[in-house]
C-alpha positions in Angstrom: -33.0 -17.4 -9.1 -30.4 -14.6 -8.4 -28.7 -15.9 -5.0 -29.5 -19.7 -5.7 -26.9 -21.8 -6.9 -27.0 -23.4 -10.1 -28.9 -26.7 -10.4 -30.4 -26.6 -7.2 -27.3 -26.7 -4.7 -26.7 -24.8 -1.4 -27.8 -21.2 -1.6 -25.4 -18.5 -2.4 -24.6 -15.8 -0.2 -25.0 -12.6 -1.5 -21.6 -10.8 -2.0 -21.1 -7.8 0.5 -20.3 -4.7 -0.9 -16.6 -3.9 -0.1 -15.9 -0.8 1.9 -13.6 1.7 0.0 -10.1 0.6 1.6 -6.5 2.1 1.3 -5.8 2.6 -2.0 -2.1 3.5 -0.8 -1.9 0.3 1.2 -3.2 -2.0 -1.7 -0.7 -0.5 -4.1 2.2 -0.9 -1.3 1.3 -4.7 -0.9 0.7 -5.2 -4.7 4.2 -3.7 -5.8 6.1 -5.5 -2.8 4.4 -9.1 -4.2 5.1 -8.2 -7.6 8.7 -7.3 -7.0 9.3 -10.5 -5.0 7.5 -12.6 -7.8 9.6 -11.1 -10.9 12.9 -11.7 -8.6 11.8 -15.4 -8.4 10.8 -15.9 -11.8 14.2 -14.1 -13.0 16.0 -16.5 -10.8 14.5 -19.6 -11.7 15.3 -23.1 -10.9 14.7 -24.6 -7.6 13.8 -21.0 -6.3 11.1 -20.6 -8.9 10.0 -23.9 -8.5 9.3 -23.5 -4.7 7.7 -20.3 -4.6 4.9 -22.0 -6.8 4.8 -25.1 -5.0 4.3 -23.0 -1.6 1.9 -20.9 -3.4 -0.3 -23.6 -4.9 -0.3 -25.2 -1.1 -1.7 -22.4 0.4 -4.2 -22.3 -2.2 -5.0 -26.0 -1.7 -5.3 -25.4 2.2 -7.3 -22.3 1.8 -9.7 -24.6 -0.4 -10.2 -27.2 2.2 -10.5 -24.8 4.7 -13.4 -23.0 2.7 -15.2 -26.6 2.2 -14.5 -27.8 5.6 -11.8 -30.6 4.6 -10.4 -32.6 7.4 -6.9 -31.3 8.1 -5.6 -35.0 7.3 -7.0 -34.8 3.9 -5.8 -31.5 3.1 -2.1 -32.7 4.4 -2.3 -35.6 1.6 -3.3 -33.2 -0.8 0.1 -31.5 0.1 1.8 -34.3 -0.7 0.3 -34.7 -4.0 1.0 -31.1 -5.1 4.9 -31.4 -4.1 5.4 -34.5 -6.2 3.8 -32.7 -8.9 6.0 -29.5 -8.5 8.7 -32.1 -8.4 8.2 -34.0 -11.5 7.3 -30.8 -13.3 10.6 -29.2 -11.9 12.6 -32.4 -13.5 11.0 -31.2 -16.9 8.5 -34.4 -16.8 5.0 -32.3 -17.4 3.2 -36.0 -18.6 4.4 -37.7 -15.4 3.3 -34.9 -13.1 0.0 -34.8 -14.9 -0.4 -38.3 -14.6 0.1 -38.3 -10.7 -2.2 -35.4 -10.4 -5.0 -37.3 -12.5 -4.4 -40.3 -10.4 -4.7 -38.3 -7.0 -7.9 -36.6 -8.3 -9.7 -39.9 -9.1 -8.4 -41.5 -5.8 -9.6 -38.8 -3.7 -12.7 -38.3 -5.4 -13.3 -42.4 -5.1 -12.4 -42.0 -1.6 -14.6 -39.1 -0.8 -17.6 -41.2 -2.3 -16.8 -44.0 0.0 -17.0 -42.4 2.9 -19.9 -39.7 1.9 -18.7 -36.7 2.8 -19.0 -33.9 0.5 -16.2 -31.5 2.0 -13.7 -34.5 1.3 -15.1 -34.6 -2.0 -14.4 -31.1 -2.9 -10.9 -31.8 -2.5 -10.4 -33.5 -5.8 -11.6 -30.7 -7.3 -9.1 -28.4 -5.4 -6.3 -30.4 -6.1 -7.0 -29.5 -10.1 -7.4 -26.2 -9.3 -4.0 -25.9 -7.4 -2.2 -28.4 -9.4 -2.6 -27.5 -13.2 -1.3 -23.9 -12.9 1.5 -25.2 -10.8 2.6 -27.7 -13.7 1.9 -24.8 -16.2 3.9 -22.3 -14.5 7.1 -24.6 -13.7 7.0 -25.9 -17.1 6.7 -23.0 -19.2 9.7 -21.4 -16.8 11.9 -24.1 -18.3 11.3 -23.7 -21.6 13.3 -21.3 -23.8 12.7 -17.7 -23.2 11.1 -19.0 -20.0 11.6 -15.8 -17.9 9.5 -13.7 -20.6 6.6 -16.4 -21.0 6.2 -16.6 -17.2 6.5 -12.8 -16.9 3.8 -12.3 -20.1 1.4 -14.8 -18.7 1.6 -13.0 -15.1 1.6 -9.4 -16.2 -1.2 -10.0 -18.3 -3.6 -11.0 -15.0 -1.9 -7.8 -13.5 -2.9 -5.6 -16.4 -6.4 -7.0 -16.3 -6.7 -6.4 -13.0 -5.5 -2.9 -12.8 -7.0 -1.6 -16.2 -10.2 -2.8 -14.9 -10.1 -1.6 -11.4 -9.5 2.4 -12.8 -11.4 1.7 -15.5 -14.6 0.6 -13.4 -13.9 3.5 -10.7 -13.5 6.0 -13.5 -16.8 5.0 -15.9 -18.7 3.0 -13.5 -22.0 1.9 -15.3 -23.7 -1.4 -15.1 -22.6 -4.5 -13.2 -21.8 -7.8 -14.5 -22.9 -10.3 -11.9 -24.0 -8.3 -8.5 -24.8 -11.6 -6.8 -21.3 -12.8 -6.8 -19.2 -10.1 -7.4 -21.1 -6.5 -6.9 -18.0 -4.3 -7.9 -17.3 -5.5 -11.1 -18.8 -3.5 -14.2 -18.7 -3.9 -18.2 -16.6 -1.0 -18.5 -14.0 -2.5 -16.3 -14.1 -5.8 -18.2 -13.6 -3.6 -21.6 -10.8 -1.6 -19.8 -9.2 -4.9 -18.4 -9.4 -6.3 -21.8 -7.8 -3.4 -23.7 -4.9 -3.0 -20.9 -4.3 -6.7 -21.3 -4.0 -6.8 -25.0 -1.8 -3.7 -25.3 0.7 -4.9 -22.8 0.6 -8.2 -24.5 0.8 -6.9 -28.1 4.0 -4.4 -26.9 5.5 -6.8 -24.8 5.5 -9.4 -27.7 7.4 -6.9 -30.0 9.8 -5.7 -27.7 10.8 -9.4 -27.1 10.9 -10.3 -30.7 8.4 -13.2 -30.7 7.6 -14.3 -34.3 3.8 -13.6 -33.9 1.9 -10.7 -35.2 0.8 -7.5 -33.6 -2.4 -8.1 -34.2 -2.7 -11.8 -32.9 -0.4 -10.8 -29.6 -3.3 -8.2 -28.9 -6.3 -10.4 -29.4 -4.6 -13.1 -27.3 -4.2 -10.5 -24.5 -8.1 -9.2 -24.6 -8.9 -12.9 -25.1 -6.9 -13.9 -21.8 -8.2 -11.4 -19.9 -11.7 -12.3 -20.2 -10.3 -15.8 -18.9 -8.6 -13.8 -15.8 -12.1 -12.1 -15.4 -13.9 -15.5 -15.3 -11.2 -17.1 -12.9 -12.1 -14.0 -10.7 -15.7 -14.8 -10.6 -15.4 -18.5 -10.2 -13.3 -17.8 -7.1 -16.1 -15.4 -5.9 -18.3 -17.4 -6.5 -16.9 -20.4 -4.5 -16.8 -17.8 -1.5 -20.2 -16.7 -1.7 -21.3 -20.6 -1.9 -19.3 -20.9 1.6 -20.1 -18.0 2.9 -17.0 -16.3 3.4 -15.8 -12.8 2.3 -12.1 -14.0 1.9 -10.4 -16.9 1.2 -8.0 -16.5 3.9 -6.2 -14.1 6.2 -2.7 -14.6 4.6 -2.3 -10.8 4.0 -4.4 -8.4 6.7 -6.9 -6.5 4.7 -6.2 -8.3 1.3 -7.4 -11.6 1.8 -5.9 -15.1 0.9 -3.6 -16.4 -1.7 -6.7 -17.3 -3.7 -8.0 -14.0 -3.8 -4.5 -12.9 -5.2 -4.1 -15.7 -8.0 -7.8 -16.7 -9.3 -7.2 -15.1 -12.4 -3.7 -16.5 -12.6 -5.1 -20.1 -12.5 -7.1 -20.4 -15.6 -4.7 -18.1 -17.8 -1.4 -20.0 -16.9 -3.2 -23.4 -17.8 -4.3 -22.2 -21.3 -1.0 -20.3 -22.0 0.8 -23.5 -21.1 -1.3 -25.7 -23.6 -1.1 -23.1 -26.5 2.6 -22.8 -26.1 2.9 -26.9 -25.8 1.0 -27.1 -28.9 3.6 -25.1 -30.9 6.0 -26.4 -33.2 9.2 -26.2 -31.5 11.3 -24.9 -34.3 8.7 -22.3 -35.4 8.4 -20.5 -31.6 12.2 -19.2 -30.8 12.3 -16.2 -28.8 14.4 -13.4 -30.3 14.6 -11.7 -27.2 15.9 -8.2 -26.8 17.2 -8.7 -23.3 19.7 -11.3 -23.6 20.6 -11.1 -19.9 17.0 -12.3 -19.1 17.5 -15.2 -21.7 
């Protein structure tokens, strides 16, 4: 039944149709955030790790607030994310994953003992915030890490931008009105095409040893993943009965609203890159200043 949570859980709150906002304001804020992110990605090192750690920390805090998790539990979760980010920064991703996994199990066990669902959700929140943190910090430390992280983030940006304009220009049938009433199939296709073209052209420009067609298909597939992440976060908000995940940016929602598509994409890119034979993925960058 539309408007009910799958599995018979709490009913979903119908998604409010957003009023047309100031496009100029959104563009300005988006460009500012993109400029800050790109500068930090280029800088790398501790500055990049701190940016990621701060970002996922805000995500976890918003997640806890959304599920009414006690503040003390949220603070404990922040400590876990700090440790996880540090291990990832020290090029120990497996240790970071182990710490994160142990913390998730521990919080889940404790929440079951005290029988408070709000606390139980924190375990899922730790995975939601911790996994992309490890992925992005680890990717930045790899050869041509600047390009890898830029490709990952810009794929999501391209998806959002092309989906937005294609959806507005073409319109048509909606994908899932109860969760995200503004998302259309035309927007999804536009986002896929935009992300695919960006992926292929960026890889060609950097001289990556991957075919143009494969990069195109990868970009299109990751665009679908990004949109799925957007829908998941929208579902969480409807379930909790909130319009935005937070108020970190007036009129632009919270941190979760900004990175919902990046979360699953970063994890998949890190997994894919980690499975590549090191000797066969050598970035033949044409931008030596960013190598």
